[in-house]
C-alpha positions as CSV (number, residue, x, y, z in Angstrom):
1,X,86.0,90.6,90.5
2,X,86.2,93.2,93.4
3,X,86.2,91.3,96.7
4,X,84.1,93.7,98.8
5,X,82.3,96.5,97.2
6,X,83.2,99.6,98.6
7,X,82.0,102.7,96.3
8,X,79.4,104.8,97.5
9,X,76.1,104.8,95.5
10,X,75.6,107.8,93.4
11,X,72.5,109.7,92.2
12,X,71.7,110.2,88.6
13,X,72.0,113.9,89.5
14,X,75.6,113.6,89.6
15,X,76.0,111.0,86.9
16,X,76.6,113.6,84.3
17,X,79.2,111.7,82.3
18,X,79.4,108.9,80.1
19,X,70.0,68.4,81.1
20,X,73.2,67.3,83.4
21,X,76.6,68.3,82.0
22,X,79.9,66.9,83.0
23,X,82.0,68.6,85.5
24,X,82.9,72.0,84.1
25,X,86.9,71.6,85.0
26,X,87.4,68.5,83.7
27,X,85.1,68.6,80.4
28,X,87.1,69.0,77.1
29,X,86.9,72.0,75.2
30,X,83.7,71.9,73.1
31,X,82.6,74.1,70.3
32,X,80.3,75.7,72.6
33,X,77.9,76.1,69.9
34,X,74.2,75.5,69.6
35,X,72.8,74.7,66.1
36,X,69.6,76.6,66.7
37,X,71.4,79.5,68.0
38,X,73.6,79.6,65.0
39,X,70.9,79.2,62.6
40,X,68.8,81.9,64.2
41,X,71.6,84.8,64.3
42,X,74.6,83.4,62.2
43,X,76.8,84.9,65.0
44,X,80.6,83.8,64.5
45,X,82.1,81.2,66.6
46,X,84.8,82.9,68.4
47,X,88.0,80.7,68.6
48,X,88.6,80.0,72.0
49,X,92.4,79.0,71.0
50,X,92.8,82.8,70.2
51,X,91.3,83.8,73.5
52,X,93.8,81.5,75.4
53,X,96.6,83.2,73.2
54,X,95.4,86.4,74.8
55,X,95.6,85.0,78.0
56,X,99.2,83.9,77.5
57,X,100.3,87.4,76.6
58,X,98.7,88.8,79.5
59,X,100.4,86.0,81.6
60,X,103.8,86.9,80.1
61,X,103.3,90.5,80.5
62,X,102.5,89.7,84.6
63,X,105.7,87.4,84.5
64,X,107.9,90.4,83.3
65,X,106.5,92.9,85.8
66,X,106.8,91.3,89.1
67,X,104.0,88.7,88.7
68,X,100.9,90.8,88.7
69,X,99.0,93.4,86.6
70,X,97.7,95.8,89.3
71,X,96.3,99.1,88.1
72,X,99.2,101.2,89.1
73,X,101.9,99.1,87.8
74,X,103.6,98.6,84.4
75,X,102.1,95.1,84.2
76,X,98.9,97.2,84.0
77,X,100.2,99.7,81.4
78,X,101.8,96.7,79.4
79,X,98.2,95.0,79.2
80,X,96.7,98.2,78.0
81,X,99.5,98.5,75.3
82,X,98.8,94.6,74.3
83,X,95.1,95.1,73.9
84,X,95.5,98.7,72.3
85,X,97.8,97.1,69.6
86,X,95.6,94.4,68.8
87,X,92.7,96.8,68.1
88,X,94.6,99.2,66.4
89,X,95.9,96.6,64.0
90,X,92.2,95.6,63.5
91,X,91.1,98.9,62.6
92,X,89.8,100.3,65.4
93,X,90.3,103.8,66.9
94,X,91.3,103.4,70.3
95,X,91.0,106.0,73.4
96,X,93.0,106.1,76.6
97,X,90.8,107.5,79.2
98,X,92.9,108.8,81.8
99,X,91.0,108.3,85.5
100,X,91.7,111.7,86.9
101,X,89.3,111.4,89.8
102,X,88.3,108.6,92.0
103,X,91.0,106.2,91.1
104,X,93.8,105.0,92.9
105,X,96.9,107.2,92.7
106,X,98.8,105.9,89.8
107,X,96.2,104.0,88.2
108,X,96.8,103.5,84.4
109,X,93.8,104.5,82.0
110,X,90.6,102.9,80.7
111,X,90.8,101.7,77.3
112,X,87.6,102.3,74.9
113,X,87.2,101.0,71.6
114,X,83.8,101.8,69.2
115,X,83.2,99.6,66.3
116,X,82.3,103.1,63.6
117,X,79.3,101.6,62.0
118,X,75.7,101.2,63.2
119,X,73.1,103.8,64.9
120,X,75.2,106.2,67.0
121,X,72.1,106.7,69.3
122,X,71.8,103.2,70.0
123,X,74.8,102.0,71.8
124,X,75.6,98.8,73.4
125,X,78.7,98.7,75.5
126,X,80.5,95.5,76.3
127,X,83.2,95.5,78.9
128,X,85.6,93.9,81.4
129,X,88.3,94.9,83.8
130,X,91.7,94.7,82.8
131,X,93.5,95.1,86.3
132,X,94.2,92.5,88.6
133,X,95.2,92.1,92.3
134,X,98.7,92.1,93.5
135,X,98.8,88.8,94.7
136,X,99.0,87.2,91.3
137,X,98.7,87.4,87.7
138,X,94.8,87.3,87.5
139,X,94.3,85.0,84.3
140,X,90.4,84.1,85.4
141,X,90.2,87.4,87.3
142,X,89.9,89.1,85.0
143,X,92.3,88.2,82.2
144,X,89.5,85.7,81.0
145,X,86.7,88.6,80.5
146,X,89.5,90.7,79.0
147,X,90.9,88.4,76.6
148,X,87.1,87.1,75.5
149,X,86.0,90.7,74.8
150,X,89.2,91.4,73.0
151,X,88.7,88.5,70.7
152,X,85.1,89.3,70.3
153,X,86.2,92.8,69.3
154,X,88.5,91.6,66.5
155,X,86.2,89.1,65.3
156,X,83.5,91.7,64.8
157,X,86.2,93.5,62.7
158,X,87.2,90.6,60.7
159,X,83.6,89.9,59.7
160,X,82.4,93.4,59.2
161,X,78.8,92.7,58.9
162,X,76.3,95.2,58.2
163,X,75.2,96.9,61.6
164,X,72.1,98.1,62.7
165,X,73.1,99.6,66.2
166,X,76.5,101.0,67.4
167,X,78.8,98.5,69.8
168,X,81.4,100.0,72.2
169,X,84.2,97.9,73.8
170,X,85.9,99.1,77.1
171,X,88.6,97.5,79.3
172,X,88.5,99.1,82.9
173,X,90.9,100.0,85.0
174,X,91.3,100.1,88.9
175,X,88.3,97.8,89.2
176,X,89.9,95.8,92.1
177,X,90.3,99.1,94.3
178,X,86.6,99.6,93.9
179,X,85.3,99.9,90.6
180,X,86.9,103.0,90.1
181,X,87.7,103.1,86.3
182,X,84.1,102.4,85.2
183,X,82.5,104.8,87.9
184,X,84.8,107.4,86.2
185,X,83.5,106.8,82.7
186,X,80.0,106.8,83.7
187,X,80.3,110.2,85.7
188,X,82.3,111.6,82.5
189,X,79.3,111.1,80.2
190,X,76.5,113.5,79.5
191,X,73.1,113.0,80.0
192,X,72.6,112.8,76.0
193,X,75.6,110.4,75.8
194,X,74.5,108.3,78.7
195,X,70.8,108.1,77.2
196,X,72.2,106.8,73.9
197,X,73.7,103.5,75.9
198,X,70.8,101.1,75.6
199,X,72.8,98.3,77.6
200,X,75.7,97.4,79.1
201,X,77.1,94.0,79.4
202,X,80.0,92.8,81.9
203,X,82.4,90.0,81.7
204,X,84.3,89.3,85.0
205,X,85.4,85.8,85.8
206,X,84.4,83.4,83.0
207,X,86.6,80.5,83.5
208,X,86.3,79.7,86.8
209,X,87.5,76.1,87.0
210,X,85.1,74.9,89.8
211,X,82.5,77.2,88.3
212,X,78.6,77.5,87.3
213,X,77.0,79.6,84.8
214,X,75.8,82.9,86.0
215,X,74.3,85.7,84.6
216,X,73.6,89.3,85.9
217,X,70.0,90.4,86.3
218,X,69.1,87.3,84.4
219,X,65.5,88.2,84.3
220,X,65.8,91.3,82.7
221,X,65.4,92.4,79.0
222,X,69.1,92.9,78.3
223,X,69.9,89.6,79.7
224,X,67.5,87.9,77.3
225,X,69.9,87.2,74.4
226,X,72.7,85.9,76.9
227,X,70.4,83.6,78.8
228,X,68.8,82.3,75.5
229,X,72.3,81.3,74.4
230,X,73.2,79.2,77.4
231,X,69.8,77.9,77.4
232,X,70.3,76.6,74.0
233,X,73.2,74.9,75.2
234,X,71.4,73.4,78.0
235,X,73.2,75.2,80.8
236,X,70.4,76.4,82.9
237,X,72.1,79.5,84.1
238,X,71.6,81.1,87.5
239,X,71.3,84.6,88.7
240,X,74.7,86.0,89.6
241,X,73.9,87.1,93.5
242,X,77.5,86.7,94.4
243,X,78.8,89.3,92.2
244,X,75.8,91.9,92.6
245,X,77.5,95.2,93.1
246,X,80.9,93.8,92.9
247,X,81.7,94.6,89.5
248,X,81.8,97.1,86.7
249,X,78.1,96.9,85.7
250,X,77.2,98.5,89.2
251,X,78.2,102.3,88.3
252,X,75.9,101.7,85.2
253,X,73.1,100.2,86.8
254,X,73.2,103.1,89.3
255,X,72.8,105.4,86.6
256,X,69.8,103.9,85.3
257,X,71.4,102.0,82.3
258,X,70.3,98.3,81.8
259,X,73.0,96.1,82.6
260,X,73.7,92.1,82.2
261,X,76.7,90.0,81.7
262,X,78.3,86.4,82.3
263,X,80.5,85.2,85.1
264,X,81.6,81.8,86.4
265,X,81.9,82.8,90.2
266,X,84.4,83.7,92.6
267,X,85.1,82.8,96.0
268,X,81.5,81.4,97.2
269,X,81.0,77.9,97.5
270,X,79.4,75.6,95.0
271,X,76.1,74.0,96.2
272,X,74.9,70.1,96.0
273,X,72.4,71.3,93.5
274,X,74.7,73.3,91.3
275,X,77.0,70.2,91.2
276,X,74.5,68.0,90.1
277,X,73.6,70.5,87.3
278,X,76.8,71.6,86.2
279,X,79.3,68.9,87.7
280,X,82.5,70.2,89.6
281,X,82.7,69.9,93.6
282,X,80.0,70.8,96.1
283,X,81.3,72.8,99.2
284,X,84.5,74.0,97.0
285,X,84.9,77.6,95.9
286,X,84.1,78.3,92.3
287,X,87.5,79.7,91.6
288,X,89.8,78.1,94.4
289,X,92.5,80.5,93.2
290,X,90.3,83.7,93.6
291,X,92.7,86.7,94.3
292,X,95.6,84.1,94.9
293,X,99.0,83.6,93.3
294,X,97.6,80.6,91.7
295,X,95.2,82.5,89.5
296,X,97.8,81.5,86.6
297,X,97.0,79.9,83.1
298,X,96.1,76.5,84.7
299,X,93.4,78.1,86.7
300,X,91.3,78.2,83.5
301,X,88.3,76.4,82.4
302,X,88.4,76.2,78.8
303,X,85.1,75.0,78.2
304,X,83.5,77.7,80.4
305,X,85.3,80.5,78.7
306,X,84.6,79.1,75.1
307,X,80.8,79.2,76.1
308,X,80.9,82.7,77.5
309,X,83.0,84.1,74.3
310,X,80.2,82.5,72.0
311,X,77.7,83.8,74.1
312,X,79.0,87.4,74.1
313,X,79.1,86.9,70.2
314,X,75.6,86.0,70.2
315,X,74.6,88.9,71.9
316,X,76.4,91.4,70.0
317,X,74.9,90.1,67.0
318,X,71.6,89.9,68.7
319,X,71.6,93.6,69.4
320,X,73.7,95.3,67.0
321,X,74.1,93.4,64.0
322,X,71.5,94.4,61.1
């Protein structure tokens, strides 16, 4: 997640393109599944071990490239190649979208993959930024969102359900430098293409070790399936106030597209009430390794990651599967 939002707001006129739980960090990985939710929608259980395997690959990418995956580096380009290869092997047609304006000089591309079934006039976009900061490998920020999104895309391809609506997956470049990749994408959409997007869902830092369970625009209609899933697990999620305007949902929101998403928190500190509800340490950052070199594979809350990955699947099935 971007530390401080710096991109200027832009108007539609110029947007012409496209119960108490155990401590989160200490809890063993659970199934993350609610029987009620599963029975209601038959969304698949996204295997968190596979999500973690993607994280391991992204960590190895960083290790081979100076310890980071910043958007302007070979580490980012190798991250793109890894995700793209997995998607293509699963049958997706994948597009690399160069960011030709507004991005940091030398930034790599956005990566877009659309499942080719369902009503193309009703599109649900699921996105996460794939780049990290230069100080570390960026496993929680934002390997966690990128990996969970990738495994959801692969699960959709493997399940191959009948689709009511269209699903598009996106991995954004240059988020850490100012939401530049997602803003470029939104500007690139025609007014017709923009109108076809019924909601955009963002996943940024969904495995914070001292995290909470936060939802962007939690009272919106777009957020309803995400909240319903976490409610079914007894998590009692809260509004993601820390992340407002600081991640890739913001350009979509500014363009009038409904948005939501999951997050577990960045540098803000957990309150006593949140610690009583979710476990963890009051007064400490949700992610003590936020934008630091210690944002490695040991900085991942597997329980939270699992709950978010399954909540993504629940939302996707609710919104798009027949």
